[in-house]
C-alpha positions as CSV (number, residue, x, y, z in Angstrom):
1,M,-0.2,-0.1,-0.2
2,E,1.3,3.6,-0.8
3,P,1.9,6.2,2.1
4,L,-1.2,7.8,3.2
5,G,-1.4,11.3,5.0
6,Q,-3.8,12.6,7.4
7,D,-5.4,14.3,5.1
8,Q,-5.8,12.0,2.5
9,I,-7.0,9.2,4.9
10,R,-10.2,11.0,5.9
11,A,-10.5,12.1,2.4
12,S,-11.2,8.5,1.3
13,F,-14.2,7.9,3.6
14,V,-17.2,6.8,1.3
15,N,-19.7,5.9,3.4
16,C,-19.8,8.6,6.3
17,T,-20.2,12.3,5.9
18,K,-17.2,14.8,5.5
19,G,-17.9,15.8,9.0
20,E,-17.5,12.2,10.2
21,A,-14.5,12.1,8.6
22,K,-13.1,14.5,10.1
23,G,-13.5,13.6,13.8
24,V,-12.1,10.5,13.2
25,T,-9.3,8.8,15.5
26,L,-6.6,7.8,13.4
27,P,-4.1,5.2,14.2
28,A,-0.8,6.2,14.5
29,R,1.2,8.6,13.2
30,P,1.1,8.1,9.2
31,D,4.8,8.1,9.2
32,E,4.9,5.1,11.9
33,I,3.1,3.0,9.9
34,P,5.0,0.0,7.6
35,W,2.5,0.7,4.6
36,D,4.9,-1.5,2.1
37,E,3.7,-4.2,4.7
38,R,-0.1,-3.7,4.6
39,E,-2.5,-4.1,1.8
40,F,-4.7,-2.2,3.7
41,L,-5.4,0.1,7.0
42,G,-7.4,-1.3,9.3
43,W,-7.8,-0.2,13.0
44,R,-10.5,0.5,15.9
45,D,-11.5,3.7,17.4
46,P,-9.5,4.0,21.3
47,K,-12.2,6.4,21.7
48,A,-15.0,4.6,20.8
49,T,-14.7,0.9,20.6
50,A,-17.8,0.3,18.7
51,R,-16.4,2.1,15.7
52,A,-13.6,1.0,13.0
53,Y,-12.4,1.9,10.0
54,L,-10.8,0.4,6.7
55,V,-8.7,2.3,4.3
56,L,-7.6,0.3,1.1
57,P,-6.3,1.1,-3.1
58,Y,-9.6,0.1,-5.0
59,Q,-9.5,0.3,-8.6
60,G,-6.5,3.4,-8.8
61,E,-8.3,5.4,-5.5
62,T,-7.9,5.5,-2.0
63,V,-11.2,3.9,-0.3
64,G,-12.2,4.6,3.4
65,L,-14.7,2.7,5.1
66,S,-16.5,3.6,8.5
67,L,-17.5,0.7,10.0
68,R,-19.7,-0.5,13.6
69,V,-18.7,-3.3,15.2
70,A,-21.1,-5.2,16.7
71,P,-21.6,-6.3,20.4
72,R,-20.4,-10.3,20.9
73,P,-23.0,-12.2,20.5
74,K,-24.5,-13.6,24.1
75,G,-25.0,-17.6,24.5
76,R,-23.1,-18.7,21.3
77,V,-22.0,-22.2,21.5
78,L,-19.5,-21.6,18.9
79,L,-15.5,-21.8,20.0
80,S,-13.7,-20.5,17.7
81,N,-14.1,-18.8,13.7
82,M,-12.7,-18.0,10.7
83,C,-11.9,-14.1,9.6
84,G,-13.6,-13.5,6.4
85,L,-10.8,-11.5,4.8
86,C,-7.4,-13.6,6.0
87,T,-8.9,-16.9,6.8
88,T,-7.5,-16.9,10.3
89,T,-9.3,-19.0,12.7
90,H,-9.2,-17.2,16.2
91,P,-11.3,-17.9,19.1
92,L,-14.8,-16.6,19.3
93,S,-13.8,-13.6,20.9
94,D,-11.1,-12.5,18.2
95,I,-13.9,-12.0,15.8
96,A,-15.8,-9.0,15.2
97,L,-18.9,-8.8,13.0
98,F,-17.9,-5.4,11.1
99,S,-20.7,-3.5,9.1
100,G,-20.8,-0.5,7.2
101,R,-23.6,1.8,5.6
102,R,-23.4,1.6,1.8
103,A,-22.4,4.0,-0.2
104,G,-25.3,6.7,-1.8
105,K,-28.7,6.4,-1.9
106,L,-28.9,2.8,-0.3
107,G,-26.5,4.1,2.3
108,R,-28.7,7.1,3.0
109,E,-31.8,4.5,3.2
110,G,-30.2,2.7,6.3
111,N,-28.7,-0.3,4.1
112,T,-25.7,-2.1,5.6
113,L,-23.3,-4.6,4.9
114,G,-21.2,-6.8,7.2
115,I,-18.2,-9.0,7.0
116,Y,-16.9,-11.1,10.0
117,A,-13.3,-10.2,10.5
118,C,-10.2,-10.5,13.0
119,S,-11.2,-7.9,15.6
120,N,-8.1,-6.1,15.8
121,L,-8.3,-5.4,11.9
122,G,-4.4,-7.2,11.8
123,C,-4.9,-9.7,8.7
124,S,-2.0,-8.1,7.2
125,R,0.2,-9.1,9.7
126,Y,-1.5,-12.6,10.5
127,I,-0.9,-13.5,6.9
128,R,2.8,-12.6,7.5
129,G,3.1,-14.4,10.8
130,E,3.8,-11.5,12.1
131,L,0.9,-12.0,14.8
132,K,0.0,-15.6,16.0
133,P,-3.7,-16.7,16.7
134,D,-4.4,-18.4,20.3
135,V,-5.6,-21.3,18.4
136,P,-4.2,-23.9,16.3
137,Q,-4.4,-23.4,12.6
138,P,-5.2,-25.9,9.5
139,S,-2.9,-26.7,7.4
140,E,-2.4,-24.0,4.8
141,T,0.2,-24.5,1.7
142,L,-0.5,-21.1,-0.3
143,T,2.5,-18.9,-0.6
144,L,2.4,-15.5,1.0
145,E,1.8,-13.9,-2.5
146,E,-1.2,-16.3,-2.7
147,R,-2.5,-15.4,0.7
148,V,-1.8,-11.5,-0.3
149,F,-3.8,-12.3,-3.5
150,R,-7.0,-13.8,-1.4
151,L,-7.0,-10.6,1.1
152,E,-7.0,-8.1,-1.4
153,D,-10.1,-10.4,-3.3
154,K,-11.5,-10.2,-0.4
155,L,-11.2,-6.9,0.8
156,H,-12.2,-5.5,-2.9
157,R,-15.3,-7.6,-3.3
158,F,-16.4,-6.2,0.4
159,V,-15.8,-2.6,-1.1
160,E,-17.5,-3.0,-4.1
161,R,-20.5,-3.9,-2.6
162,V,-20.7,-1.2,-0.3
163,L,-20.3,1.2,-3.2
164,E,-22.8,-0.5,-5.9
165,S,-24.9,2.0,-5.3
166,R,-22.9,4.9,-5.7
């Protein structure tokens, strides 16, 4: 991913107002982010833990999504679940449902889309082995390049669905 400044990150959001984008708490100083090792910039808002953000390159532009994090379900029998982006298996407490308002008219009408993903949005770090999940992983024979492609493909499909009505 190409390095981005704070203004570029804030200007990238497609499913929230300019005022909401201006109020986004950014994850770190942009010069501290290892951009060349990330397929996307994803973070949870430390001031509002029910908010999260994704920023990524998509079809030649930078697209940012404002997301809501659903509360953990109570009484679930599942002990683990798989991230819908990087396919890392986690204990159920480390997977979250992220939902985002759709762009354009559909979003203004209240339509949203969701995806189950690593609750820390550390998918780029998991596929590289920088982070280790707390549960054993299924054996996988894909190369890093193939895992990166799969992650980018899943991200782009999600963004495409959010943007459909724009």
